[in-house]
VEXDO-680257 format. One record per residue: residue in three letters; y, z negated, x negated of N, C-alpha, C, O in turn. Coordinates in steps of 0.2 Angstrom, whole numbers, padded with zeros to 4 digits, always signed. Example, Ala and Ser with C-alpha at 12.3 -4.5 7.8 and 13.67 -1.06 7.14 Angstrom:
BEGIN
ala-0028-0039-0066-0022-0039-0062-0016-0039-0066-0017-0042-0071
ser-0011-0035-0064-0005-0036-0068+0000-0039-0064+0006-0040-0067
% end
This chain:
BEGIN
met+0747-0845-0118+0749-0837-0119+0743-0833-0118+0737-0835-0120
leu+0745-0827-0116+0738-0823-0113+0735-0819-0121+0739-0817-0125
lys+0729-0819-0120+0726-0816-0125+0723-0809-0125+0720-0806-0121
thr+0724-0806-0131+0721-0799-0131+0715-0799-0133+0713-0801-0139
cys+0711-0797-0128+0705-0793-0128+0701-0787-0133+0704-0783-0136
asp+0695-0787-0133+0695-0779-0137+0691-0775-0133+0686-0772-0135
asn+0694-0775-0128+0693-0770-0122+0693-0763-0124+0699-0761-0125
pro+0687-0759-0126+0687-0750-0126+0695-0746-0121+0700-0743-0123
phe+0694-0749-0114+0697-0747-0110+0705-0749-0112+0708-0744-0113
gln+0708-0753-0113+0715-0755-0117+0716-0754-0124+0721-0753-0127
arg+0711-0753-0127+0711-0753-0134+0717-0755-0138+0721-0752-0141
gly+0716-0763-0137+0720-0768-0139+0727-0771-0136+0730-0775-0137
ala+0727-0768-0130+0731-0770-0124+0728-0776-0121+0723-0777-0122
leu+0731-0780-0116+0729-0785-0111+0724-0782-0106+0725-0777-0102
cys+0720-0785-0107+0714-0781-0100+0717-0783-0094+0721-0788-0093
lys+0715-0780-0090+0718-0782-0083+0713-0786-0079+0715-0786-0073
leu+0706-0788-0081+0702-0791-0080+0702-0798-0082+0699-0802-0079
cys+0705-0798-0088+0699-0804-0095+0706-0807-0097+0706-0813-0099
ser+0711-0805-0097+0719-0808-0103+0719-0814-0101+0724-0816-0104
ala+0717-0819-0097+0718-0824-0099+0711-0829-0101+0711-0835-0102
ser+0705-0825-0102+0699-0829-0104+0698-0827-0111+0700-0823-0115
glu+0694-0833-0112+0694-0833-0120+0690-0830-0121+0685-0828-0118
pro+0691-0828-0130+0686-0821-0130+0679-0823-0133+0679-0827-0137
val+0673-0820-0132+0667-0824-0133+0663-0818-0138+0666-0814-0141
ala+0657-0818-0139+0654-0814-0145+0653-0809-0143+0652-0808-0137
gly+0653-0803-0146+0652-0797-0144+0658-0793-0141+0664-0796-0141
met+0657-0788-0138+0664-0786-0137+0662-0785-0129+0658-0782-0126
arg+0668-0787-0127+0668-0790-0120+0675-0787-0117+0681-0788-0120
phe+0672-0783-0111+0680-0778-0107+0680-0782-0099+0681-0779-0093
cys+0680-0787-0100+0680-0791-0090+0677-0798-0092+0674-0800-0097
ser+0680-0801-0087+0679-0807-0089+0669-0809-0085+0666-0814-0083
arg+0669-0805-0085+0660-0807-0083+0654-0801-0088+0648-0800-0088
val+0659-0797-0092+0654-0792-0096+0655-0794-0102+0660-0795-0105
val+0649-0794-0105+0647-0796-0112+0644-0789-0116+0639-0787-0113
ala+0646-0787-0121+0642-0780-0123+0641-0783-0132+0646-0781-0135
gly+0637-0787-0134+0634-0788-0141+0631-0783-0142+0630-0780-0148
ser+0628-0780-0135+0618-0776-0139+0623-0768-0141+0629-0767-0141
ala+0617-0765-0144+0621-0759-0145+0620-0754-0137+0624-0749-0136
ala+0615-0756-0134+0614-0754-0127+0621-0753-0125+0624-0747-0125
met+0623-0759-0124+0630-0762-0120+0636-0758-0121+0639-0755-0117
arg+0637-0757-0130+0642-0755-0131+0643-0747-0130+0648-0745-0128
gly+0637-0745-0130+0638-0737-0129+0639-0736-0120+0642-0731-0119
leu+0637-0739-0116+0639-0738-0110+0646-0740-0110+0650-0735-0108
ile+0649-0745-0111+0657-0745-0112+0661-0742-0116+0667-0743-0115
glu+0659-0739-0119+0661-0732-0123+0661-0725-0117+0666-0723-0116
arg+0655-0723-0113+0655-0720-0110+0661-0721-0103+0666-0717-0102
ala+0660-0729-0099+0662-0730-0095+0671-0731-0095+0675-0730-0090
ser+0672-0731-0102+0680-0730-0104+0681-0723-0104+0687-0721-0102
ala+0678-0719-0106+0680-0711-0103+0681-0709-0097+0684-0705-0095
val+0677-0714-0093+0675-0710-0087+0683-0714-0081+0685-0712-0076
ala+0684-0718-0084+0691-0722-0080+0695-0719-0083+0700-0722-0083
arg+0695-0715-0086+0704-0712-0085+0702-0705-0082+0707-0701-0082
thr+0696-0702-0080+0697-0698-0074+0696-0701-0065+0696-0707-0063
asp+0697-0696-0061+0697-0698-0056+0690-0697-0051+0690-0698-0045
ala+0684-0694-0055+0679-0692-0052+0675-0698-0048+0675-0704-0049
ser+0671-0694-0044+0663-0700-0042+0659-0704-0047+0659-0702-0052
val+0656-0710-0045+0653-0712-0052+0648-0715-0049+0648-0720-0045
val+0640-0712-0051+0635-0716-0048+0633-0720-0054+0632-0718-0060
leu+0632-0726-0052+0629-0733-0059+0621-0733-0055+0619-0733-0049
leu+0619-0734-0060+0611-0736-0058+0608-0742-0063+0610-0742-0068
gly+0604-0745-0061+0600-0751-0064+0598-0754-0059+0601-0752-0054
glu+0593-0761-0060+0590-0765-0058+0595-0770-0055+0600-0772-0058
ser+0592-0771-0049+0596-0777-0045+0601-0783-0049+0599-0784-0055
gly+0604-0786-0048+0607-0790-0053+0610-0786-0059+0616-0787-0059
ser+0609-0784-0063+0610-0778-0068+0620-0779-0071+0622-0780-0077
gly+0623-0780-0065+0628-0779-0066+0634-0773-0065+0639-0772-0068
lys+0630-0768-0059+0634-0761-0057+0641-0763-0056+0645-0761-0059
glu+0641-0768-0051+0648-0769-0046+0653-0770-0051+0659-0768-0051
val+0650-0775-0057+0656-0778-0062+0658-0774-0065+0664-0773-0067
leu+0651-0768-0067+0655-0761-0071+0661-0757-0068+0666-0755-0070
ala+0658-0756-0061+0662-0753-0055+0670-0756-0057+0675-0752-0058
arg+0670-0763-0056+0677-0765-0054+0680-0765-0062+0686-0763-0063
ala+0677-0765-0066+0681-0765-0073+0685-0757-0074+0690-0755-0075
ile+0679-0753-0072+0682-0746-0073+0688-0744-0068+0691-0739-0069
his+0688-0747-0064+0691-0746-0058+0700-0749-0061+0705-0745-0061
ala+0700-0757-0064+0703-0758-0064+0707-0757-0070+0713-0760-0071
asn+0705-0751-0076+0706-0750-0080+0708-0743-0080+0707-0740-0086
gly+0709-0740-0074+0709-0734-0072+0716-0732-0069+0721-0737-0069
lys+0718-0726-0065+0725-0724-0065+0725-0728-0056+0730-0731-0054
arg+0721-0729-0053+0720-0735-0047+0721-0742-0049+0721-0746-0044
ser+0721-0743-0052+0721-0751-0053+0725-0756-0049+0724-0762-0050
lys+0731-0753-0046+0736-0758-0043+0734-0754-0034+0738-0755-0030
ala+0728-0751-0033+0726-0749-0025+0720-0754-0024+0717-0757-0028
pro+0719-0754-0019+0712-0758-0017+0704-0756-0022+0704-0751-0026
phe+0700-0760-0021+0693-0760-0024+0689-0764-0018+0687-0769-0018
leu+0688-0760-0015+0683-0761-0009+0677-0762-0009+0674-0757-0011
ala+0674-0766-0006+0664-0764-0008+0660-0764-0001+0662-0768+0003
val+0655-0761-0001+0652-0762+0003+0644-0761+0004+0644-0756+0006
asn+0638-0765+0004+0633-0766+0004+0628-0759+0011+0627-0760+0017
val+0629-0756+0008+0624-0750+0012+0619-0755+0017+0619-0755+0023
ala+0614-0757+0013+0607-0759+0015+0609-0766+0020+0604-0768+0023
ala+0613-0768+0020+0616-0775+0022+0618-0775+0031+0619-0779+0035
leu+0619-0768+0032+0621-0767+0040+0618-0762+0043+0618-0756+0040
pro+0615-0764+0050+0613-0756+0053+0618-0751+0053+0624-0751+0053
ser+0614-0745+0055+0617-0737+0055+0625-0739+0059+0630-0737+0056
glu+0624-0741+0065+0630-0740+0070+0636-0746+0066+0641-0743+0064
leu+0635-0752+0064+0638-0756+0062+0641-0754+0056+0647-0756+0054
leu+0637-0747+0050+0640-0747+0045+0644-0741+0046+0648-0740+0042
glu+0643-0737+0051+0647-0731+0052+0655-0734+0053+0660-0733+0049
ser+0656-0737+0059+0663-0741+0063+0663-0747+0053+0665-0753+0052
glu+0662-0745+0050+0664-0751+0044+0668-0747+0042+0674-0748+0043
leu+0665-0739+0038+0666-0735+0034+0672-0733+0038+0677-0735+0035
phe+0671-0730+0044+0677-0725+0046+0682-0727+0050+0688-0725+0049
gly+0679-0732+0055+0685-0736+0059+0680-0734+0065+0675-0730+0066
his+0685-0737+0071+0683-0734+0077+0689-0738+0082+0692-0743+0080
val+0689-0733+0087+0696-0734+0092+0693-0741+0097+0687-0743+0097
arg+0699-0743+0102+0695-0748+0106+0692-0742+0113+0694-0737+0115
gly+0687-0746+0114+0682-0743+0119+0675-0738+0117+0671-0736+0121
ala+0676-0737+0109+0672-0733+0109+0665-0735+0109+0661-0732+0111
phe+0664-0741+0108+0656-0745+0110+0656-0752+0113+0662-0754+0111
thr+0654-0757+0116+0652-0762+0118+0655-0768+0112+0651-0770+0108
gly+0660-0769+0114+0661-0775+0108+0668-0773+0106+0671-0777+0103
ala+0672-0767+0107+0675-0763+0102+0682-0763+0107+0685-0759+0110
thr+0684-0771+0107+0691-0774+0111+0697-0771+0106+0702-0772+0109
gln+0698-0768+0102+0703-0767+0099+0700-0759+0093+0694-0759+0091
ser+0705-0754+0091+0706-0750+0087+0705-0753+0080+0708-0758+0079
thr+0701-0750+0074+0700-0752+0067+0700-0748+0061+0696-0743+0062
gln+0703-0750+0057+0703-0744+0052+0697-0745+0048+0696-0750+0047
gly+0693-0741+0044+0687-0742+0040+0689-0741+0032+0695-0741+0030
leu+0684-0742+0030+0684-0744+0022+0687-0739+0019+0690-0739+0013
phe+0687-0733+0022+0691-0726+0020+0698-0725+0017+0701-0724+0012
gln+0699-0727+0024+0705-0729+0026+0708-0733+0023+0714-0732+0021
ala+0704-0741+0021+0707-0747+0019+0708-0744+0012+0713-0746+0010
ala+0704-0740+0008+0704-0740+0003+0708-0733-0001+0706-0732-0007
ser+0712-0731+0002+0713-0724+0000+0720-0727-0005+0724-0731-0004
gly+0718-0723-0009+0725-0722-0016+0720-0728-0020+0722-0729-0026
gly+0713-0731-0019+0710-0736-0022+0702-0733-0024+0701-0727-0027
thr+0697-0738-0023+0692-0735-0024+0687-0739-0020+0688-0745-0019
leu+0683-0737-0017+0677-0739-0013+0670-0739-0016+0668-0733-0018
phe+0667-0744-0017+0659-0744-0020+0656-0746-0014+0658-0750-0010
leu+0650-0741-0013+0645-0741-0009+0639-0743-0014+0636-0740-0018
asp+0639-0749-0011+0631-0751-0015+0626-0750-0011+0627-0749-0005
glu+0618-0749-0015+0613-0746-0012+0615-0741-0007+0614-0741+0000
ile+0616-0735-0011+0617-0730-0007+0612-0725-0004+0612-0722+0001
ala+0606-0726-0009+0599-0724-0005+0596-0727+0000+0590-0726+0001
glu+0600-0731+0003+0597-0734+0009+0602-0735+0015+0601-0738+0019
met+0608-0728+0014+0610-0725+0019+0606-0720+0022+0603-0715+0019
pro+0607-0721+0030+0603-0715+0035+0605-0710+0035+0611-0709+0033
leu+0600-0703+0037+0603-0697+0034+0611-0695+0037+0616-0694+0034
ala+0609-0696+0043+0614-0696+0049+0621-0698+0046+0625-0694+0048
leu+0622-0704+0043+0626-0705+0039+0630-0702+0034+0636-0701+0033
gln+0623-0701+0029+0625-0696+0024+0627-0689+0024+0628-0685+0020
ala+0627-0688+0031+0631-0680+0032+0639-0683+0034+0643-0679+0031
lys+0640-0686+0037+0646-0690+0037+0649-0690+0032+0655-0687+0032
leu+0648-0692+0028+0649-0697+0020+0649-0689+0018+0655-0688+0018
leu+0646-0685+0016+0647-0678+0013+0653-0675+0016+0658-0677+0012
arg+0655-0672+0021+0660-0671+0026+0668-0674+0023+0673-0671+0021
val+0666-0682+0022+0673-0685+0020+0674-0683+0013+0680-0682+0012
leu+0670-0682+0008+0671-0680+0002+0673-0675+0001+0677-0673-0004
gln+0669-0669+0006+0673-0661+0005+0680-0663+0008+0684-0662+0004
asp+0681-0664+0013+0688-0662+0017+0694-0668+0015+0700-0667+0016
gly+0691-0675+0012+0696-0678+0014+0698-0682+0017+0702-0687+0016
glu+0694-0679+0025+0697-0683+0030+0691-0688+0034+0685-0688+0033
val+0692-0692+0038+0689-0696+0040+0690-0696+0048+0695-0694+0051
arg+0685-0698+0052+0687-0700+0060+0683-0705+0062+0677-0706+0061
arg+0688-0708+0066+0685-0715+0067+0680-0714+0074+0679-0708+0077
val+0675-0720+0075+0672-0717+0080+0676-0720+0086+0680-0724+0087
gly+0673-0713+0090+0677-0713+0096+0682-0711+0097+0686-0712+0102
glu+0685-0706+0092+0691-0703+0093+0690-0696+0090+0685-0696+0087
thr+0693-0692+0090+0692-0683+0089+0699-0682+0086+0699-0676+0084
arg+0705-0684+0083+0708-0683+0079+0705-0687+0071+0702-0693+0071
thr+0707-0683+0064+0706-0685+0058+0711-0689+0055+0716-0688+0058
phe+0711-0693+0049+0715-0695+0044+0713-0693+0040+0706-0693+0040
ser+0717-0691+0033+0719-0690+0026+0716-0697+0025+0717-0702+0028
val+0711-0696+0019+0709-0701+0016+0708-0699+0005+0706-0693+0003
asp+0711-0704+0003+0710-0702-0003+0708-0708-0008+0711-0710-0013
ala+0701-0711-0007+0698-0714-0010+0692-0712-0016+0687-0709-0015
arg+0693-0714-0022+0690-0711-0027+0681-0716-0025+0682-0722-0025
ile+0676-0714-0025+0669-0715-0024+0665-0718-0028+0664-0714-0033
phe+0662-0725-0029+0657-0728-0034+0651-0728-0029+0652-0730-0024
cys+0647-0725-0031+0638-0728-0029+0634-0731-0034+0632-0730-0039
ala+0632-0736-0029+0628-0739-0034+0620-0739-0031+0620-0740-0025
thr+0614-0739-0034+0609-0741-0032+0602-0743-0040+0602-0742-0046
his+0598-0745-0035+0592-0747-0040+0585-0742-0040+0580-0743-0043
arg+0586-0737-0036+0581-0734-0033+0582-0726-0037+0588-0724-0039
asp+0579-0723-0038+0578-0717-0041+0580-0710-0037+0576-0706-0034
leu+0587-0710-0038+0590-0706-0029+0587-0698-0031+0587-0693-0027
arg+0583-0696-0039+0582-0689-0037+0574-0689-0036+0571-0684-0035
lys+0569-0696-0036+0564-0695-0030+0566-0695-0024+0563-0691-0020
ala+0572-0699-0022+0573-0699-0015+0574-0694-0011+0571-0693-0006
val+0579-0689-0017+0581-0682-0014+0573-0679-0013+0572-0676-0007
ala+0569-0679-0018+0564-0674-0017+0559-0676-0012+0555-0671-0009
glu+0558-0683-0010+0555-0685-0003+0558-0685+0003+0555-0687+0009
gly+0564-0681+0001+0568-0682+0008+0573-0685+0012+0578-0683+0016
arg+0572-0691+0010+0576-0697+0010+0583-0698+0008+0587-0701+0012
phe+0587-0694+0002+0593-0691+0001+0595-0686+0002+0593-0682-0002
arg+0602-0683+0006+0603-0677+0004+0605-0673-0003+0609-0676-0007
glu+0602-0668-0003+0603-0665-0010+0609-0663-0011+0612-0664-0016
asp+0613-0661-0005+0621-0659-0007+0624-0665-0008+0628-0665-0012
leu+0623-0669-0005+0625-0676-0006+0625-0678-0014+0630-0678-0018
tyr+0620-0679-0017+0618-0680-0021+0623-0678-0027+0625-0682-0032
tyr+0624-0670-0025+0625-0667-0031+0632-0667-0033+0635-0667-0038
arg+0635-0669-0026+0644-0671-0024+0643-0678-0026+0647-0678-0031
leu+0641-0682-0026+0641-0689-0029+0642-0688-0038+0647-0689-0042
lys+0637-0686-0039+0633-0686-0046+0637-0682-0052+0635-0677-0055
val+0644-0684-0052+0647-0682-0056+0649-0685-0063+0651-0681-0067
phe+0647-0692-0063+0645-0695-0069+0642-0700-0068+0643-0704-0064
thr+0635-0701-0073+0632-0705-0072+0630-0711-0076+0627-0710-0082
leu+0632-0718-0074+0632-0722-0078+0625-0728-0077+0625-0730-0071
glu+0620-0731-0083+0615-0735-0081+0615-0740-0084+0614-0741-0090
val+0617-0745-0080+0617-0752-0084+0611-0755-0085+0608-0758-0081
pro+0609-0755-0093+0602-0757-0094+0600-0765-0091+0604-0770-0090
pro+0594-0767-0091+0592-0773-0088+0593-0777-0094+0593-0774-0099
leu+0594-0784-0092+0596-0791-0096+0590-0790-0102+0591-0790-0108
arg+0584-0790-0099+0579-0790-0105+0581-0786-0112+0581-0788-0118
arg+0582-0778-0108+0582-0773-0113+0589-0774-0120+0591-0770-0125
arg+0593-0779-0118+0599-0781-0122+0598-0790-0122+0600-0794-0118
pro+0594-0792-0127+0592-0798-0129+0599-0802-0132+0601-0808-0130
glu+0603-0798-0137+0609-0798-0139+0615-0802-0136+0619-0805-0139
asp+0615-0800-0128+0620-0802-0123+0617-0810-0121+0621-0814-0121
ile+0612-0812-0120+0610-0816-0117+0613-0823-0117+0617-0826-0113
leu+0611-0825-0123+0616-0831-0126+0624-0830-0125+0626-0833-0120
pro+0627-0825-0128+0635-0826-0127+0636-0826-0118+0640-0830-0116
leu+0633-0822-0115+0633-0823-0107+0633-0829-0106+0637-0833-0104
ala+0626-0832-0107+0626-0839-0104+0631-0844-0106+0632-0850-0103
glu+0633-0842-0112+0639-0849-0111+0646-0844-0110+0650-0846-0114
leu+0647-0840-0109+0654-0838-0106+0651-0841-0097+0655-0843-0093
phe+0645-0840-0094+0646-0844-0088+0646-0852-0087+0648-0856-0083
leu+0644-0852-0093+0642-0860-0093+0652-0865-0094+0654-0870-0092
arg+0655-0859-0097+0662-0861-0099+0666-0859-0090+0672-0858-0090
gln+0664-0858-0087+0666-0854-0082+0665-0858-0077+0669-0859-0072
glu+0659-0862-0078+0658-0867-0075+0663-0875-0076+0664-0881-0073
lys+0665-0873-0080+0671-0880-0085+0666-0886-0087+0666-0892-0087
his+0661-0881-0089+0656-0887-0093+0658-0889-0098+0660-0885-0103
pro+0659-0898-0099+0663-0901-0105+0661-0898-0113+0664-0895-0117
thr+0655-0899-0113+0655-0896-0122+0653-0887-0120+0655-0883-0124
gly+0650-0885-0116+0648-0878-0116+0644-0875-0119+0644-0869-0120
arg+0641-0880-0122+0633-0877-0127+0626-0880-0125+0625-0885-0124
phe+0621-0875-0125+0615-0877-0125+0612-0878-0131+0613-0874-0136
thr+0606-0883-0133+0604-0884-0137+0600-0880-0140+0597-0875-0136
asp+0598-0880-0146+0593-0875-0148+0587-0874-0143+0586-0868-0141
ala+0584-0878-0142+0577-0877-0138+0578-0872-0131+0575-0867-0129
ala+0584-0877-0129+0588-0872-0123+0588-0863-0124+0585-0859-0120
glu+0592-0863-0130+0593-0857-0132+0587-0852-0132+0587-0846-0129
arg+0582-0855-0135+0576-0854-0137+0572-0850-0129+0571-0845-0128
ala+0572-0855-0125+0570-0854-0117+0574-0848-0114+0571-0844-0111
leu+0581-0848-0115+0584-0843-0113+0581-0836-0115+0580-0831-0111
leu+0582-0836-0122+0579-0830-0126+0573-0828-0123+0573-0822-0120
ala+0567-0831-0122+0560-0831-0121+0559-0829-0114+0553-0826-0112
tyr+0564-0830-0111+0562-0829-0102+0564-0819-0102+0567-0816-0106
ser+0560-0817-0097+0560-0809-0097+0568-0807-0090+0570-0802-0088
trp+0571-0814-0087+0576-0811-0082+0574-0804-0076+0577-0799-0075
pro+0569-0807-0074+0569-0802-0069+0575-0800-0064+0577-0795-0062
gly+0579-0806-0063+0585-0806-0059+0592-0803-0063+0597-0801-0060
asn+0591-0803-0069+0596-0800-0072+0600-0804-0074+0598-0809-0074
val+0606-0802-0075+0614-0807-0076+0615-0810-0072+0618-0815-0074
arg+0614-0809-0064+0614-0813-0057+0611-0818-0059+0613-0823-0057
glu+0605-0818-0062+0600-0823-0062+0603-0829-0066+0605-0835-0064
leu+0604-0826-0072+0608-0828-0078+0612-0834-0078+0612-0840-0081
ser+0619-0832-0073+0623-0835-0072+0622-0839-0065+0627-0840-0061
asn+0617-0842-0063+0613-0845-0057+0610-0849-0062+0611-0855-0062
ala+0607-0847-0068+0604-0853-0071+0610-0857-0075+0609-0863-0076
ala+0615-0853-0076+0621-0858-0078+0623-0862-0074+0624-0868-0075
lys+0624-0860-0069+0627-0866-0063+0622-0871-0064+0624-0876-0066
his+0615-0870-0063+0610-0875-0062+0611-0881-0067+0611-0887-0066
ala+0612-0877-0074+0611-0880-0078+0618-0886-0079+0618-0892-0081
ala+0623-0881-0077+0631-0885-0079+0631-0893-0075+0634-0898-0077
val+0627-0892-0068+0626-0897-0063+0622-0904-0068+0625-0909-0071
phe+0614-0900-0068+0609-0906-0072+0612-0908-0076+0614-0914-0076
ser+0614-0905-0082+0615-0907-0088+0620-0914-0087+0619-0919-0091
glu+0625-0914-0083+0629-0921-0082+0635-0922-0088+0636-0928-0091
gly+0637-0917-0090+0641-0916-0096+0640-0914-0103+0644-0911-0106
gly+0634-0916-0104+0632-0917-0112+0627-0908-0113+0626-0904-0108
asp+0626-0907-0117+0622-0900-0119+0617-0901-0117+0612-0905-0117
val+0617-0894-0114+0613-0890-0110+0604-0891-0114+0601-0888-0118
glu+0601-0895-0110+0593-0897-0114+0588-0892-0109+0590-0889-0104
thr+0581-0890-0111+0577-0886-0108+0577-0889-0101+0577-0885-0097
gln+0576-0895-0099+0575-0896-0094+0579-0897-0088+0577-0898-0083
his+0588-0895-0090+0593-0894-0086+0591-0887-0084+0592-0885-0078
leu+0589-0884-0088+0586-0875-0084+0583-0874-0077+0580-0879-0074
pro+0584-0871-0074+0579-0869-0067+0572-0869-0069+0570-0864-0073
pro+0566-0875-0066+0561-0875-0065+0559-0866-0066+0556-0865-0072
asp+0559-0862-0063+0555-0858-0060+0555-0851-0066+0551-0847-0066
met+0562-0853-0071+0562-0849-0077+0559-0852-0082+0561-0850-0088
leu+0556-0858-0082+0550-0861-0085+0543-0860-0085+0539-0861-0090
val+0542-0857-0079+0536-0857-0076+0531-0850-0080+0525-0850-0080
pro+0535-0847-0082+0531-0842-0085+0530-0843-0092+0524-0840-0094
lys+0534-0847-0096+0533-0848-0101+0526-0854-0103+0522-0854-0107
ala+0526-0858-0097+0519-0862-0097+0514-0858-0095+0509-0861-0096
ala+0514-0853-0093+0509-0849-0090+0508-0846-0096+0502-0845-0097
ala+0512-0844-0100+0510-0840-0107+0505-0844-0111+0499-0843-0112
asp+0509-0851-0113+0506-0856-0117+0498-0858-0115+0493-0859-0119
glu+0499-0857-0106+0492-0859-0105+0487-0852-0107+0481-0854-0108
ala+0489-0846-0108+0486-0841-0109+0483-0840-0116+0478-0836-0117
leu+0487-0843-0119+0487-0841-0126+0483-0850-0132+0484-0853-0137
arg+0479-0852-0126+0476-0857-0129+0471-0855-0134+0468-0849-0133
ser+0470-0861-0139+0466-0859-0144+0459-0857-0143+0458-0859-0137
leu+0452-0853-0146+0447-0853-0144+0444-0860-0146+0440-0862-0142
ala+0445-0864-0150+0443-0874-0151+0445-0876-0144+0440-0877-0140
glu+0451-0876-0141+0451-0880-0135+0447-0877-0130+0445-0881-0125
val+0447-0871-0130+0444-0868-0124+0435-0872-0124+0431-0874-0119
glu+0434-0870-0130+0426-0870-0131+0426-0881-0129+0421-0883-0125
arg+0431-0885-0132+0430-0891-0130+0430-0893-0124+0425-0896-0122
glu+0435-0890-0121+0433-0892-0113+0427-0889-0108+0426-0892-0103
his+0424-0884-0111+0416-0881-0109+0413-0887-0112+0412-0891-0108
val+0412-0889-0117+0407-0893-0118+0408-0898-0116+0403-0900-0113
ile+0413-0903-0115+0414-0909-0111+0409-0908-0105+0406-0912-0102
arg+0411-0901-0103+0411-0901-0095+0403-0900-0093+0400-0901-0088
val+0400-0898-0099+0391-0893-0098+0390-0902-0100+0386-0904-0097
leu+0392-0908-0105+0388-0913-0107+0388-0918-0099+0382-0921-0097
gln+0393-0918-0096+0397-0923-0090+0390-0919-0085+0385-0923-0085
ala+0391-0914-0083+0386-0909-0079+0378-0913-0080+0375-0914-0075
cys+0377-0915-0085+0368-0913-0090+0367-0923-0088+0362-0925-0088
gly+0373-0927-0086+0372-0935-0086+0375-0938-0091+0376-0944-0090
gly+0377-0934-0097+0378-0936-0105+0371-0934-0108+0373-0935-0114
arg+0366-0932-0108+0358-0930-0110+0361-0924-0113+0364-0919-0111
gln+0360-0925-0123+0363-0922-0127+0360-0916-0127+0362-0910-0128
ala+0351-0917-0126+0347-0911-0126+0347-0909-0122+0342-0905-0122
glu+0349-0910-0116+0349-0907-0111+0354-0901-0111+0352-0895-0109
ala+0361-0904-0113+0367-0900-0114+0367-0896-0119+0371-0891-0119
ala+0365-0897-0123+0362-0894-0130+0361-0886-0128+0363-0881-0130
arg+0354-0888-0123+0348-0882-0120+0354-0877-0118+0356-0872-0120
val+0357-0880-0112+0361-0876-0109+0368-0873-0112+0370-0868-0109
leu+0370-0875-0116+0373-0872-0120+0371-0865-0124+0374-0860-0124
gly+0365-0868-0127+0362-0863-0131+0363-0865-0138+0365-0860-0141
ile+0363-0871-0142+0366-0872-0148+0361-0876-0148+0359-0879-0143
gly+0359-0879-0155+0355-0886-0156+0358-0893-0156+0364-0894-0155
arg+0352-0897-0157+0355-0904-0155+0361-0907-0159+0366-0910-0156
thr+0359-0905-0166+0364-0908-0171+0368-0903-0171+0374-0906-0171
thr+0369-0896-0170+0377-0894-0168+0382-0896-0163+0388-0895-0163
leu+0379-0900-0158+0381-0902-0151+0384-0910-0154+0390-0913-0152
trp+0379-0912-0159+0381-0919-0159+0388-0919-0164+0392-0923-0164
arg+0388-0914-0168+0394-0913-0174+0400-0910-0172+0405-0909-0176
lys+0400-0906-0165+0405-0905-0163+0408-0910-0160+0414-0910-0159
leu+0404-0915-0156+0405-0921-0152+0411-0927-0158+0416-0930-0157
gln+0407-0925-0162+0411-0929-0168+0416-0926-0169+0421-0930-0169
glu+0417-0920-0171+0423-0917-0170+0428-0919-0165+0434-0920-0166
tyr+0427-0919-0161+0431-0921-0155+0433-0928-0154+0438-0929-0150
gly+0430-0932-0158+0432-0938-0156+0428-0942-0151+0431-0947-0149
leu+0422-0939-0150+0419-0941-0142+0410-0942-0145+0407-0939-0149
asp+0408-0946-0141+0401-0948-0142+0396-0947-0135+0400-0947-0130
ala+0392-0946-0135+0388-0944-0129+0391-0948-0123+0395-0945-0119
gly+0390-0955-0124+0394-0959-0118+0399-0959-0116+0399-0962-0111
leu+0406-0957-0119+0410-0956-0118+0411-0951-0115+0415-0952-0110
ala+0409-0944-0117+0408-0937-0115+0404-0937-0106+0406-0933-0102
ala+0400-0941-0106+0396-0943-0099+0401-0945-0094+0401-0943-0088
gly+0407-0949-0097+0410-0954-0093+0414-0950-0088+0417-0953-0084
% end
């Protein structure tokens, strides 16, 4: 039986993205979004209002924070949900290929164009087109994108006639678009054309309440037998800063699911890289007594075990040095060895 989620888009109805998913802690409105934190709850409330409109949306946030997931959720719960949701990473394609990808081309338009192809704007007509890393779009293509948004028409590469399109535009970037405009790297008119609604997805480190629910959700998605983390593993998850955000957490859960071999996830099953910062922090937080002990022993060894000389180098009395060696459980002979 399909479950009802607490999706604010649906207000108690079956969510179109997560209707078959098990509920998780916090407020969840699609299969990969958890919102137990106040920051995410506020974002979802805004997104639910945006879903009821047809205007363009700019999604801001660090890489891996979940911008495309949020865009898909808005699309799936809006009036265009039955039409396509198509996505393209603007930064992943060179300018010539990106133009063809967006607007299409006709046969013979360029070398290798053996047949006419429609672009993403045509393919997404009636639905939503998601332009990821929009700040990386070349200025020449920005001008063409602006014309499409203004006129609702596209012209394929190598063709003179135009086609009407009706695609809702979502854009995402981890950069400061206002700064890009000021520096002349992004058109001001396009910026204001796109910026009807702006939603900022907070980084995972600013929503620690969501870390464990997300980790458990990702572990279940890997069909892990227990779906559980030990207390120590949970502490490690919470202590980590997650520079790669939700995407990194998802990968960590995949890693843990493999190496835990069916048992509860222990700390050693987590990716080694995420444990390095903690180890470095532990090293930096050593006590003064530990640092002093290592220094005294190094000086004594450098002096060949001669306590009088070592005391002079250390700037302490010989009796003080002897007492410290006793505290360390060492004598001059052991220290010299």
